[in-house]
PDB file of N, CA, C and O in Angstrom, chain B, residues numbered from 101:
ATOM      1  N   MET B 101     -47.275  41.008   1.847  1.00  0.00           N
ATOM      2  CA  MET B 101     -46.427  40.013   1.224  1.00  0.00           C
ATOM      3  C   MET B 101     -45.161  40.704   0.698  1.00  0.00           C
ATOM      4  O   MET B 101     -45.243  41.668  -0.063  1.00  0.00           O
ATOM      5  N   ALA B 102     -44.030  40.219   1.098  1.00  0.00           N
ATOM      6  CA  ALA B 102     -42.762  40.823   0.706  1.00  0.00           C
ATOM      7  C   ALA B 102     -42.371  40.370  -0.699  1.00  0.00           C
ATOM      8  O   ALA B 102     -42.547  39.211  -1.075  1.00  0.00           O
ATOM      9  N   THR B 103     -41.838  41.315  -1.454  1.00  0.00           N
ATOM     10  CA  THR B 103     -41.370  41.008  -2.802  1.00  0.00           C
ATOM     11  C   THR B 103     -39.874  40.745  -2.749  1.00  0.00           C
ATOM     12  O   THR B 103     -39.127  41.511  -2.139  1.00  0.00           O
ATOM     13  N   SER B 104     -39.440  39.685  -3.373  1.00  0.00           N
ATOM     14  CA  SER B 104     -38.019  39.341  -3.344  1.00  0.00           C
ATOM     15  C   SER B 104     -37.211  40.308  -4.208  1.00  0.00           C
ATOM     16  O   SER B 104     -37.755  40.997  -5.071  1.00  0.00           O
ATOM     17  N   ALA B 105     -35.916  40.343  -3.962  1.00  0.00           N
ATOM     18  CA  ALA B 105     -35.026  41.201  -4.730  1.00  0.00           C
ATOM     19  C   ALA B 105     -35.054  40.820  -6.209  1.00  0.00           C
ATOM     20  O   ALA B 105     -35.023  41.694  -7.076  1.00  0.00           O
ATOM     21  N   LEU B 106     -35.113  39.529  -6.499  1.00  0.00           N
ATOM     22  CA  LEU B 106     -35.162  39.077  -7.885  1.00  0.00           C
ATOM     23  C   LEU B 106     -36.448  39.549  -8.569  1.00  0.00           C
ATOM     24  O   LEU B 106     -36.421  40.000  -9.714  1.00  0.00           O
ATOM     25  N   SER B 107     -37.543  39.442  -7.874  1.00  0.00           N
ATOM     26  CA  SER B 107     -38.824  39.880  -8.421  1.00  0.00           C
ATOM     27  C   SER B 107     -38.803  41.377  -8.726  1.00  0.00           C
ATOM     28  O   SER B 107     -39.320  41.807  -9.757  1.00  0.00           O
ATOM     29  N   LYS B 108     -38.211  42.165  -7.842  1.00  0.00           N
ATOM     30  CA  LYS B 108     -38.085  43.603  -8.072  1.00  0.00           C
ATOM     31  C   LYS B 108     -37.215  43.895  -9.295  1.00  0.00           C
ATOM     32  O   LYS B 108     -37.524  44.770 -10.104  1.00  0.00           O
ATOM     33  N   LEU B 109     -36.139  43.154  -9.407  1.00  0.00           N
ATOM     34  CA  LEU B 109     -35.250  43.333 -10.545  1.00  0.00           C
ATOM     35  C   LEU B 109     -35.963  42.990 -11.859  1.00  0.00           C
ATOM     36  O   LEU B 109     -35.838  43.715 -12.846  1.00  0.00           O
ATOM     37  N   VAL B 110     -36.699  41.899 -11.864  1.00  0.00           N
ATOM     38  CA  VAL B 110     -37.455  41.506 -13.052  1.00  0.00           C
ATOM     39  C   VAL B 110     -38.468  42.585 -13.412  1.00  0.00           C
ATOM     40  O   VAL B 110     -38.637  42.907 -14.588  1.00  0.00           O
ATOM     41  N   ASP B 111     -39.133  43.136 -12.428  1.00  0.00           N
ATOM     42  CA  ASP B 111     -40.100  44.210 -12.661  1.00  0.00           C
ATOM     43  C   ASP B 111     -39.427  45.426 -13.304  1.00  0.00           C
ATOM     44  O   ASP B 111     -39.977  46.022 -14.230  1.00  0.00           O
ATOM     45  N   LYS B 112     -38.240  45.794 -12.814  1.00  0.00           N
ATOM     46  CA  LYS B 112     -37.516  46.933 -13.385  1.00  0.00           C
ATOM     47  C   LYS B 112     -37.113  46.652 -14.833  1.00  0.00           C
ATOM     48  O   LYS B 112     -37.217  47.527 -15.693  1.00  0.00           O
ATOM     49  N   LEU B 113     -36.654  45.436 -15.093  1.00  0.00           N
ATOM     50  CA  LEU B 113     -36.277  45.081 -16.455  1.00  0.00           C
ATOM     51  C   LEU B 113     -37.484  45.127 -17.399  1.00  0.00           C
ATOM     52  O   LEU B 113     -37.382  45.605 -18.529  1.00  0.00           O
ATOM     53  N   LEU B 114     -38.617  44.629 -16.924  1.00  0.00           N
ATOM     54  CA  LEU B 114     -39.835  44.677 -17.742  1.00  0.00           C
ATOM     55  C   LEU B 114     -40.266  46.110 -18.028  1.00  0.00           C
ATOM     56  O   LEU B 114     -40.704  46.422 -19.136  1.00  0.00           O
ATOM     57  N   GLN B 115     -40.141  46.975 -17.037  1.00  0.00           N
ATOM     58  CA  GLN B 115     -40.500  48.378 -17.237  1.00  0.00           C
ATOM     59  C   GLN B 115     -39.579  49.038 -18.255  1.00  0.00           C
ATOM     60  O   GLN B 115     -40.025  49.830 -19.085  1.00  0.00           O
ATOM     61  N   HIS B 116     -38.312  48.712 -18.189  1.00  0.00           N
ATOM     62  CA  HIS B 116     -37.335  49.344 -19.075  1.00  0.00           C
ATOM     63  C   HIS B 116     -37.380  48.787 -20.499  1.00  0.00           C
ATOM     64  O   HIS B 116     -37.403  49.549 -21.465  1.00  0.00           O
ATOM     65  N   TYR B 117     -37.394  47.460 -20.627  1.00  0.00           N
ATOM     66  CA  TYR B 117     -37.291  46.819 -21.939  1.00  0.00           C
ATOM     67  C   TYR B 117     -38.619  46.308 -22.499  1.00  0.00           C
ATOM     68  O   TYR B 117     -38.730  46.059 -23.700  1.00  0.00           O
ATOM     69  N   GLY B 118     -39.605  46.152 -21.657  1.00  0.00           N
ATOM     70  CA  GLY B 118     -40.862  45.548 -22.084  1.00  0.00           C
ATOM     71  C   GLY B 118     -40.757  44.035 -22.006  1.00  0.00           C
ATOM     72  O   GLY B 118     -39.691  43.481 -21.736  1.00  0.00           O
ATOM     73  N   ALA B 119     -41.872  43.386 -22.246  1.00  0.00           N
ATOM     74  CA  ALA B 119     -41.896  41.918 -22.189  1.00  0.00           C
ATOM     75  C   ALA B 119     -41.165  41.344 -23.403  1.00  0.00           C
ATOM     76  O   ALA B 119     -41.258  41.898 -24.499  1.00  0.00           O
ATOM     77  N   PRO B 120     -40.450  40.251 -23.221  1.00  0.00           N
ATOM     78  CA  PRO B 120     -39.768  39.637 -24.360  1.00  0.00           C
ATOM     79  C   PRO B 120     -40.781  39.023 -25.321  1.00  0.00           C
ATOM     80  O   PRO B 120     -41.875  38.624 -24.922  1.00  0.00           O
ATOM     81  N   GLY B 121     -40.403  38.957 -26.570  1.00  0.00           N
ATOM     82  CA  GLY B 121     -41.260  38.326 -27.568  1.00  0.00           C
ATOM     83  C   GLY B 121     -41.237  36.819 -27.403  1.00  0.00           C
ATOM     84  O   GLY B 121     -40.471  36.283 -26.601  1.00  0.00           O
ATOM     85  N   PRO B 122     -42.067  36.150 -28.153  1.00  0.00           N
ATOM     86  CA  PRO B 122     -42.092  34.683 -28.066  1.00  0.00           C
ATOM     87  C   PRO B 122     -40.799  34.099 -28.628  1.00  0.00           C
ATOM     88  O   PRO B 122     -40.147  34.737 -29.455  1.00  0.00           O
ATOM     89  N   PRO B 123     -40.426  32.924 -28.203  1.00  0.00           N
ATOM     90  CA  PRO B 123     -39.221  32.299 -28.756  1.00  0.00           C
ATOM     91  C   PRO B 123     -39.446  31.962 -30.232  1.00  0.00           C
ATOM     92  O   PRO B 123     -40.591  31.821 -30.662  1.00  0.00           O
ATOM     93  N   PRO B 124     -38.386  31.834 -31.000  1.00  0.00           N
ATOM     94  CA  PRO B 124     -38.520  31.548 -32.429  1.00  0.00           C
ATOM     95  C   PRO B 124     -39.081  30.158 -32.706  1.00  0.00           C
ATOM     96  O   PRO B 124     -39.548  29.885 -33.812  1.00  0.00           O
ATOM     97  N   SER B 125     -39.039  29.294 -31.727  1.00  0.00           N
ATOM     98  CA  SER B 125     -39.537  27.927 -31.876  1.00  0.00           C
ATOM     99  C   SER B 125     -39.805  27.366 -30.487  1.00  0.00           C
ATOM    100  O   SER B 125     -39.291  27.875 -29.491  1.00  0.00           O
ATOM    101  N   THR B 126     -40.604  26.324 -30.432  1.00  0.00           N
ATOM    102  CA  THR B 126     -40.793  25.611 -29.172  1.00  0.00           C
ATOM    103  C   THR B 126     -40.081  24.268 -29.199  1.00  0.00           C
ATOM    104  O   THR B 126     -40.100  23.528 -28.216  1.00  0.00           O
ATOM    105  N   ASP B 127     -39.461  23.959 -30.312  1.00  0.00           N
ATOM    106  CA  ASP B 127     -38.721  22.708 -30.464  1.00  0.00           C
ATOM    107  C   ASP B 127     -37.318  22.881 -29.880  1.00  0.00           C
ATOM    108  O   ASP B 127     -36.600  23.790 -30.297  1.00  0.00           O
ATOM    109  N   PRO B 128     -36.907  22.047 -28.938  1.00  0.00           N
ATOM    110  CA  PRO B 128     -35.592  22.208 -28.312  1.00  0.00           C
ATOM    111  C   PRO B 128     -34.428  22.182 -29.304  1.00  0.00           C
ATOM    112  O   PRO B 128     -33.498  22.979 -29.178  1.00  0.00           O
ATOM    113  N   LEU B 129     -34.463  21.283 -30.282  1.00  0.00           N
ATOM    114  CA  LEU B 129     -33.375  21.228 -31.262  1.00  0.00           C
ATOM    115  C   LEU B 129     -33.337  22.503 -32.090  1.00  0.00           C
ATOM    116  O   LEU B 129     -32.257  23.028 -32.362  1.00  0.00           O
ATOM    117  N   GLU B 130     -34.492  23.008 -32.494  1.00  0.00           N
ATOM    118  CA  GLU B 130     -34.520  24.241 -33.276  1.00  0.00           C
ATOM    119  C   GLU B 130     -33.980  25.419 -32.469  1.00  0.00           C
ATOM    120  O   GLU B 130     -33.352  26.312 -33.038  1.00  0.00           O
ATOM    121  N   LEU B 131     -34.210  25.439 -31.170  1.00  0.00           N
ATOM    122  CA  LEU B 131     -33.659  26.515 -30.341  1.00  0.00           C
ATOM    123  C   LEU B 131     -32.139  26.440 -30.280  1.00  0.00           C
ATOM    124  O   LEU B 131     -31.466  27.470 -30.281  1.00  0.00           O
ATOM    125  N   ILE B 132     -31.603  25.242 -30.228  1.00  0.00           N
ATOM    126  CA  ILE B 132     -30.139  25.086 -30.254  1.00  0.00           C
ATOM    127  C   ILE B 132     -29.592  25.546 -31.600  1.00  0.00           C
ATOM    128  O   ILE B 132     -28.583  26.249 -31.660  1.00  0.00           O
ATOM    129  N   ILE B 133     -30.261  25.148 -32.675  1.00  0.00           N
ATOM    130  CA  ILE B 133     -29.840  25.583 -34.014  1.00  0.00           C
ATOM    131  C   ILE B 133     -29.923  27.103 -34.111  1.00  0.00           C
ATOM    132  O   ILE B 133     -29.005  27.744 -34.625  1.00  0.00           O
ATOM    133  N   TRP B 134     -31.014  27.682 -33.621  1.00  0.00           N
ATOM    134  CA  TRP B 134     -31.212  29.133 -33.644  1.00  0.00           C
ATOM    135  C   TRP B 134     -30.020  29.851 -32.999  1.00  0.00           C
ATOM    136  O   TRP B 134     -29.519  30.838 -33.538  1.00  0.00           O
ATOM    137  N   GLU B 135     -29.581  29.359 -31.868  1.00  0.00           N
ATOM    138  CA  GLU B 135     -28.470  29.989 -31.161  1.00  0.00           C
ATOM    139  C   GLU B 135     -27.145  29.829 -31.887  1.00  0.00           C
ATOM    140  O   GLU B 135     -26.248  30.658 -31.732  1.00  0.00           O
ATOM    141  N   ASN B 136     -27.012  28.772 -32.678  1.00  0.00           N
ATOM    142  CA  ASN B 136     -25.723  28.481 -33.296  1.00  0.00           C
ATOM    143  C   ASN B 136     -25.631  28.780 -34.776  1.00  0.00           C
ATOM    144  O   ASN B 136     -24.525  28.820 -35.316  1.00  0.00           O
ATOM    145  N   ILE B 137     -26.741  28.991 -35.452  1.00  0.00           N
ATOM    146  CA  ILE B 137     -26.709  29.217 -36.894  1.00  0.00           C
ATOM    147  C   ILE B 137     -25.953  30.491 -37.240  1.00  0.00           C
ATOM    148  O   ILE B 137     -25.309  30.565 -38.287  1.00  0.00           O
ATOM    149  N   ALA B 138     -26.023  31.469 -36.393  1.00  0.00           N
ATOM    150  CA  ALA B 138     -25.370  32.745 -36.669  1.00  0.00           C
ATOM    151  C   ALA B 138     -24.843  33.324 -35.367  1.00  0.00           C
ATOM    152  O   ALA B 138     -25.326  34.353 -34.893  1.00  0.00           O
ATOM    153  N   TYR B 139     -23.878  32.675 -34.808  1.00  0.00           N
ATOM    154  CA  TYR B 139     -23.313  33.067 -33.523  1.00  0.00           C
ATOM    155  C   TYR B 139     -22.839  34.518 -33.564  1.00  0.00           C
ATOM    156  O   TYR B 139     -22.091  34.908 -34.460  1.00  0.00           O
ATOM    157  N   LEU B 140     -23.266  35.291 -32.616  1.00  0.00           N
ATOM    158  CA  LEU B 140     -22.952  36.710 -32.436  1.00  0.00           C
ATOM    159  C   LEU B 140     -23.579  37.631 -33.485  1.00  0.00           C
ATOM    160  O   LEU B 140     -23.276  38.825 -33.500  1.00  0.00           O
ATOM    161  N   ALA B 141     -24.429  37.121 -34.347  1.00  0.00           N
ATOM    162  CA  ALA B 141     -25.149  37.981 -35.288  1.00  0.00           C
ATOM    163  C   ALA B 141     -26.334  38.605 -34.551  1.00  0.00           C
ATOM    164  O   ALA B 141     -26.777  38.095 -33.521  1.00  0.00           O
ATOM    165  N   ASN B 142     -26.840  39.711 -35.090  1.00  0.00           N
ATOM    166  CA  ASN B 142     -28.015  40.304 -34.455  1.00  0.00           C
ATOM    167  C   ASN B 142     -29.250  39.449 -34.747  1.00  0.00           C
ATOM    168  O   ASN B 142     -29.209  38.550 -35.586  1.00  0.00           O
ATOM    169  N   ASP B 143     -30.330  39.736 -34.055  1.00  0.00           N
ATOM    170  CA  ASP B 143     -31.530  38.894 -34.166  1.00  0.00           C
ATOM    171  C   ASP B 143     -32.107  38.870 -35.576  1.00  0.00           C
ATOM    172  O   ASP B 143     -32.610  37.838 -36.020  1.00  0.00           O
ATOM    173  N   LYS B 144     -32.041  39.988 -36.282  1.00  0.00           N
ATOM    174  CA  LYS B 144     -32.577  40.041 -37.646  1.00  0.00           C
ATOM    175  C   LYS B 144     -31.798  39.103 -38.565  1.00  0.00           C
ATOM    176  O   LYS B 144     -32.392  38.326 -39.312  1.00  0.00           O
ATOM    177  N   ARG B 145     -30.499  39.175 -38.511  1.00  0.00           N
ATOM    178  CA  ARG B 145     -29.658  38.310 -39.359  1.00  0.00           C
ATOM    179  C   ARG B 145     -29.801  36.835 -38.960  1.00  0.00           C
ATOM    180  O   ARG B 145     -29.847  35.952 -39.816  1.00  0.00           O
ATOM    181  N   ARG B 146     -29.869  36.591 -37.668  1.00  0.00           N
ATOM    182  CA  ARG B 146     -30.039  35.221 -37.182  1.00  0.00           C
ATOM    183  C   ARG B 146     -31.358  34.650 -37.704  1.00  0.00           C
ATOM    184  O   ARG B 146     -31.410  33.500 -38.142  1.00  0.00           O
ATOM    185  N   ALA B 147     -32.420  35.451 -37.657  1.00  0.00           N
ATOM    186  CA  ALA B 147     -33.728  34.998 -38.143  1.00  0.00           C
ATOM    187  C   ALA B 147     -33.682  34.697 -39.640  1.00  0.00           C
ATOM    188  O   ALA B 147     -34.258  33.709 -40.096  1.00  0.00           O
ATOM    189  N   GLU B 148     -33.000  35.542 -40.397  1.00  0.00           N
ATOM    190  CA  GLU B 148     -32.881  35.314 -41.841  1.00  0.00           C
ATOM    191  C   GLU B 148     -32.130  34.022 -42.125  1.00  0.00           C
ATOM    192  O   GLU B 148     -32.536  33.237 -42.982  1.00  0.00           O
ATOM    193  N   ALA B 149     -31.034  33.801 -41.406  1.00  0.00           N
ATOM    194  CA  ALA B 149     -30.262  32.574 -41.599  1.00  0.00           C
ATOM    195  C   ALA B 149     -31.085  31.346 -41.215  1.00  0.00           C
ATOM    196  O   ALA B 149     -31.017  30.317 -41.888  1.00  0.00           O
ATOM    197  N   PHE B 150     -31.852  31.450 -40.148  1.00  0.00           N
ATOM    198  CA  PHE B 150     -32.667  30.337 -39.684  1.00  0.00           C
ATOM    199  C   PHE B 150     -33.755  29.993 -40.702  1.00  0.00           C
ATOM    200  O   PHE B 150     -34.001  28.819 -40.978  1.00  0.00           O
ATOM    201  N   VAL B 151     -34.398  31.008 -41.254  1.00  0.00           N
ATOM    202  CA  VAL B 151     -35.436  30.778 -42.267  1.00  0.00           C
ATOM    203  C   VAL B 151     -34.834  30.104 -43.498  1.00  0.00           C
ATOM    204  O   VAL B 151     -35.421  29.170 -44.045  1.00  0.00           O
ATOM    205  N   ILE B 152     -33.680  30.567 -43.927  1.00  0.00           N
ATOM    206  CA  ILE B 152     -33.010  29.960 -45.081  1.00  0.00           C
ATOM    207  C   ILE B 152     -32.674  28.506 -44.779  1.00  0.00           C
ATOM    208  O   ILE B 152     -32.893  27.630 -45.616  1.00  0.00           O
ATOM    209  N   LEU B 153     -32.143  28.247 -43.591  1.00  0.00           N
ATOM    210  CA  LEU B 153     -31.810  26.882 -43.199  1.00  0.00           C
ATOM    211  C   LEU B 153     -33.044  25.983 -43.209  1.00  0.00           C
ATOM    212  O   LEU B 153     -33.004  24.882 -43.758  1.00  0.00           O
ATOM    213  N   LYS B 154     -34.136  26.443 -42.605  1.00  0.00           N
ATOM    214  CA  LYS B 154     -35.359  25.634 -42.570  1.00  0.00           C
ATOM    215  C   LYS B 154     -35.872  25.348 -43.980  1.00  0.00           C
ATOM    216  O   LYS B 154     -36.346  24.247 -44.259  1.00  0.00           O
ATOM    217  N   ARG B 155     -35.776  26.336 -44.863  1.00  0.00           N
ATOM    218  CA  ARG B 155     -36.290  26.186 -46.217  1.00  0.00           C
ATOM    219  C   ARG B 155     -35.380  25.304 -47.084  1.00  0.00           C
ATOM    220  O   ARG B 155     -35.878  24.507 -47.879  1.00  0.00           O
ATOM    221  N   THR B 156     -34.080  25.435 -46.944  1.00  0.00           N
ATOM    222  CA  THR B 156     -33.162  24.734 -47.835  1.00  0.00           C
ATOM    223  C   THR B 156     -32.681  23.380 -47.312  1.00  0.00           C
ATOM    224  O   THR B 156     -32.450  22.459 -48.096  1.00  0.00           O
ATOM    225  N   ILE B 157     -32.532  23.257 -46.014  1.00  0.00           N
ATOM    226  CA  ILE B 157     -32.006  22.021 -45.424  1.00  0.00           C
ATOM    227  C   ILE B 157     -33.064  21.333 -44.570  1.00  0.00           C
ATOM    228  O   ILE B 157     -33.311  20.136 -44.714  1.00  0.00           O
ATOM    229  N   GLY B 158     -33.681  22.098 -43.685  1.00  0.00           N
ATOM    230  CA  GLY B 158     -34.597  21.541 -42.691  1.00  0.00           C
ATOM    231  C   GLY B 158     -33.915  21.536 -41.341  1.00  0.00           C
ATOM    232  O   GLY B 158     -32.727  21.839 -41.237  1.00  0.00           O
ATOM    233  N   THR B 159     -34.655  21.198 -40.322  1.00  0.00           N
ATOM    234  CA  THR B 159     -34.087  21.228 -38.969  1.00  0.00           C
ATOM    235  C   THR B 159     -34.177  19.888 -38.251  1.00  0.00           C
ATOM    236  O   THR B 159     -33.866  19.807 -37.063  1.00  0.00           O
ATOM    237  N   ARG B 160     -34.589  18.856 -38.934  1.00  0.00           N
ATOM    238  CA  ARG B 160     -34.627  17.529 -38.336  1.00  0.00           C
ATOM    239  C   ARG B 160     -33.222  16.920 -38.427  1.00  0.00           C
ATOM    240  O   ARG B 160     -32.482  17.207 -39.368  1.00  0.00           O
ATOM    241  N   PRO B 161     -32.862  16.095 -37.469  1.00  0.00           N
ATOM    242  CA  PRO B 161     -31.514  15.520 -37.449  1.00  0.00           C
ATOM    243  C   PRO B 161     -31.101  14.858 -38.770  1.00  0.00           C
ATOM    244  O   PRO B 161     -29.977  15.053 -39.233  1.00  0.00           O
ATOM    245  N   GLU B 162     -31.996  14.083 -39.373  1.00  0.00           N
ATOM    246  CA  GLU B 162     -31.628  13.408 -40.621  1.00  0.00           C
ATOM    247  C   GLU B 162     -31.407  14.397 -41.765  1.00  0.00           C
ATOM    248  O   GLU B 162     -30.594  14.141 -42.654  1.00  0.00           O
ATOM    249  N   GLN B 163     -32.118  15.517 -41.751  1.00  0.00           N
ATOM    250  CA  GLN B 163     -31.926  16.550 -42.770  1.00  0.00           C
ATOM    251  C   GLN B 163     -30.584  17.249 -42.561  1.00  0.00           C
ATOM    252  O   GLN B 163     -29.856  17.521 -43.516  1.00  0.00           O
ATOM    253  N   ILE B 164     -30.279  17.529 -41.322  1.00  0.00           N
ATOM    254  CA  ILE B 164     -29.021  18.194 -40.995  1.00  0.00           C
ATOM    255  C   ILE B 164     -27.833  17.312 -41.346  1.00  0.00           C
ATOM    256  O   ILE B 164     -26.867  17.777 -41.950  1.00  0.00           O
ATOM    257  N   LEU B 165     -27.904  16.046 -40.971  1.00  0.00           N
ATOM    258  CA  LEU B 165     -26.797  15.126 -41.252  1.00  0.00           C
ATOM    259  C   LEU B 165     -26.599  14.896 -42.742  1.00  0.00           C
ATOM    260  O   LEU B 165     -25.477  14.659 -43.190  1.00  0.00           O
ATOM    261  N   GLY B 166     -27.674  14.964 -43.508  1.00  0.00           N
ATOM    262  CA  GLY B 166     -27.574  14.724 -44.942  1.00  0.00           C
ATOM    263  C   GLY B 166     -27.233  15.948 -45.766  1.00  0.00           C
ATOM    264  O   GLY B 166     -27.067  15.844 -46.982  1.00  0.00           O
ATOM    265  N   ALA B 167     -27.125  17.104 -45.136  1.00  0.00           N
ATOM    266  CA  ALA B 167     -26.902  18.349 -45.879  1.00  0.00           C
ATOM    267  C   ALA B 167     -25.458  18.483 -46.341  1.00  0.00           C
ATOM    268  O   ALA B 167     -24.522  18.078 -45.651  1.00  0.00           O
ATOM    269  N   GLN B 168     -25.309  19.051 -47.505  1.00  0.00           N
ATOM    270  CA  GLN B 168     -23.980  19.362 -48.032  1.00  0.00           C
ATOM    271  C   GLN B 168     -23.417  20.585 -47.297  1.00  0.00           C
ATOM    272  O   GLN B 168     -24.164  21.449 -46.837  1.00  0.00           O
ATOM    273  N   HIS B 169     -22.104  20.637 -47.201  1.00  0.00           N
ATOM    274  CA  HIS B 169     -21.443  21.765 -46.542  1.00  0.00           C
ATOM    275  C   HIS B 169     -21.833  23.084 -47.213  1.00  0.00           C
ATOM    276  O   HIS B 169     -22.026  24.092 -46.533  1.00  0.00           O
ATOM    277  N   SER B 170     -21.946  23.082 -48.521  1.00  0.00           N
ATOM    278  CA  SER B 170     -22.290  24.307 -49.251  1.00  0.00           C
ATOM    279  C   SER B 170     -23.676  24.820 -48.868  1.00  0.00           C
ATOM    280  O   SER B 170     -23.903  26.030 -48.860  1.00  0.00           O
ATOM    281  N   ALA B 171     -24.601  23.922 -48.553  1.00  0.00           N
ATOM    282  CA  ALA B 171     -25.933  24.348 -48.125  1.00  0.00           C
ATOM    283  C   ALA B 171     -25.869  25.064 -46.782  1.00  0.00           C
ATOM    284  O   ALA B 171     -26.571  26.051 -46.563  1.00  0.00           O
ATOM    285  N   TRP B 172     -25.024  24.564 -45.884  1.00  0.00           N
ATOM    286  CA  TRP B 172     -24.833  25.231 -44.590  1.00  0.00           C
ATOM    287  C   TRP B 172     -24.232  26.614 -44.799  1.00  0.00           C
ATOM    288  O   TRP B 172     -24.633  27.574 -44.142  1.00  0.00           O
ATOM    289  N   GLN B 173     -23.287  26.714 -45.696  1.00  0.00           N
ATOM    290  CA  GLN B 173     -22.654  28.004 -45.961  1.00  0.00           C
ATOM    291  C   GLN B 173     -23.676  29.027 -46.439  1.00  0.00           C
ATOM    292  O   GLN B 173     -23.632  30.185 -46.026  1.00  0.00           O
ATOM    293  N   GLN B 174     -24.581  28.618 -47.291  1.00  0.00           N
ATOM    294  CA  GLN B 174     -25.600  29.531 -47.797  1.00  0.00           C
ATOM    295  C   GLN B 174     -26.483  30.051 -46.659  1.00  0.00           C
ATOM    296  O   GLN B 174     -26.870  31.219 -46.659  1.00  0.00           O
ATOM    297  N   SER B 175     -26.795  29.206 -45.711  1.00  0.00           N
ATOM    298  CA  SER B 175     -27.629  29.616 -44.584  1.00  0.00           C
ATOM    299  C   SER B 175     -26.900  30.626 -43.703  1.00  0.00           C
ATOM    300  O   SER B 175     -27.473  31.639 -43.302  1.00  0.00           O
ATOM    301  N   ALA B 176     -25.662  30.348 -43.411  1.00  0.00           N
ATOM    302  CA  ALA B 176     -24.902  31.215 -42.508  1.00  0.00           C
ATOM    303  C   ALA B 176     -24.443  32.496 -43.195  1.00  0.00           C
ATOM    304  O   ALA B 176     -24.256  33.518 -42.534  1.00  0.00           O
ATOM    305  N   LYS B 177     -24.263  32.455 -44.498  1.00  0.00           N
ATOM    306  CA  LYS B 177     -23.767  33.626 -45.224  1.00  0.00           C
ATOM    307  C   LYS B 177     -24.660  34.842 -44.998  1.00  0.00           C
ATOM    308  O   LYS B 177     -24.163  35.962 -44.879  1.00  0.00           O
ATOM    309  N   ARG B 178     -25.943  34.634 -44.940  1.00  0.00           N
ATOM    310  CA  ARG B 178     -26.886  35.743 -44.763  1.00  0.00           C
ATOM    311  C   ARG B 178     -26.612  36.485 -43.454  1.00  0.00           C
ATOM    312  O   ARG B 178     -26.743  37.708 -43.394  1.00  0.00           O
ATOM    313  N   ALA B 179     -26.244  35.776 -42.442  1.00  0.00           N
ATOM    314  CA  ALA B 179     -26.006  36.401 -41.142  1.00  0.00           C
ATOM    315  C   ALA B 179     -24.679  37.124 -41.083  1.00  0.00           C
ATOM    316  O   ALA B 179     -24.588  38.187 -40.468  1.00  0.00           O
ATOM    317  N   TYR B 180     -23.655  36.584 -41.699  1.00  0.00           N
ATOM    318  CA  TYR B 180     -22.319  37.119 -41.504  1.00  0.00           C
ATOM    319  C   TYR B 180     -21.866  38.104 -42.575  1.00  0.00           C
ATOM    320  O   TYR B 180     -21.222  39.103 -42.255  1.00  0.00           O
ATOM    321  N   PHE B 181     -22.180  37.853 -43.801  1.00  0.00           N
ATOM    322  CA  PHE B 181     -21.614  38.680 -44.868  1.00  0.00           C
ATOM    323  C   PHE B 181     -22.443  39.904 -45.181  1.00  0.00           C
ATOM    324  O   PHE B 181     -22.019  40.743 -45.976  1.00  0.00           O
ATOM    325  N   LEU B 182     -23.608  40.032 -44.582  1.00  0.00           N
ATOM    326  CA  LEU B 182     -24.447  41.201 -44.836  1.00  0.00           C
ATOM    327  C   LEU B 182     -24.598  42.064 -43.594  1.00  0.00           C
ATOM    328  O   LEU B 182     -25.492  42.908 -43.527  1.00  0.00           O
ATOM    329  N   MET B 183     -23.741  41.861 -42.622  1.00  0.00           N
ATOM    330  CA  MET B 183     -23.842  42.615 -41.367  1.00  0.00           C
ATOM    331  C   MET B 183     -23.389  44.045 -41.573  1.00  0.00           C
ATOM    332  O   MET B 183     -23.401  44.838 -40.632  1.00  0.00           O
TER     333      MET B 183
END
């Protein structure tokens, strides 16, 4: 059975970097928030900002829409100002 070029490439990446960890959430909206809460921040800072957001605001649409701007700032501050 022939192995495709993509399969070989994936194998090399797995050997070099190891298997990726689980995603931070299985909820599609939370994954979008995860990517945008701390754009270009490293994973540690992004995770800290996400935890703060979940604890202080929440991640459901009605919680997000009802949040004050200052609450959003507190969530993002962890990612950007402590880099």
